[in-house]
C-alpha positions in Angstrom: -126.3 -4.5 -74.2 -126.1 -8.3 -74.4 -122.4 -8.1 -75.1 -121.7 -6.0 -71.9 -123.6 -8.5 -69.8 -121.5 -11.4 -71.3 -118.3 -9.5 -70.7 -119.3 -8.7 -67.1 -120.1 -12.4 -66.5 -116.8 -13.4 -68.1 -114.9 -10.9 -65.9 -116.6 -12.2 -62.8 -115.7 -15.8 -63.8 -112.1 -14.8 -64.3 -112.0 -13.0 -61.0 -113.4 -16.0 -59.2 -110.9 -18.4 -60.8 -108.0 -16.1 -60.0 -109.0 -15.7 -56.4 -109.5 -19.5 -56.0 -106.0 -20.0 -57.4 -104.5 -17.7 -54.8 -106.1 -19.5 -51.9 -103.7 -20.9 -49.3 -103.6 -24.4 -47.9 -101.9 -25.8 -44.9 -98.2 -26.6 -45.5 -97.3 -30.2 -46.0 -94.5 -31.6 -43.8 -91.2 -32.3 -45.5 -90.7 -36.0 -46.1 -87.6 -36.5 -48.3 -85.1 -34.8 -45.9 -83.0 -36.6 -43.4 -83.5 -33.8 -40.9 -87.3 -33.7 -41.2 -87.6 -35.5 -37.9 -86.0 -32.5 -36.1 -88.4 -30.0 -37.7 -91.3 -28.6 -35.7 -94.2 -26.3 -36.5 -93.1 -22.6 -36.3 -95.7 -21.0 -34.0 -93.8 -17.7 -33.9 -94.4 -17.0 -37.6 -97.8 -15.4 -38.1 -97.3 -14.8 -41.8 -97.3 -18.5 -42.6 -94.2 -18.2 -44.8 -92.0 -20.2 -42.6 -94.2 -23.2 -41.6 -91.4 -25.2 -39.9 -88.3 -24.5 -37.9 -85.3 -26.6 -37.3 -84.8 -27.2 -33.6 -82.0 -29.2 -32.2 -80.2 -28.7 -28.9 -76.9 -26.8 -29.2 -74.3 -26.2 -26.6 -72.9 -22.8 -27.7 -70.3 -22.8 -24.9 -68.4 -25.7 -26.7 -67.5 -23.3 -29.5 -64.4 -21.2 -28.9 -63.5 -19.7 -32.4 -65.1 -17.7 -35.2 -64.4 -17.9 -38.9 -64.7 -14.7 -40.9 -64.3 -14.7 -44.6 
């Protein structure tokens, strides 16, 4: 009986440590990239997997050709 109580306590401890290890934290902004100044928080991503998006103004009308490999 004492052994089952000890195993149950050990199982609970392992479960708590495992769940604490999977906890998410807020993403840290990139700092070693030259383009990090152009990155903005991605408010359209609700999953949190893409924390930042690269946004720069582009004039798509200035392109007049396509390259297909």
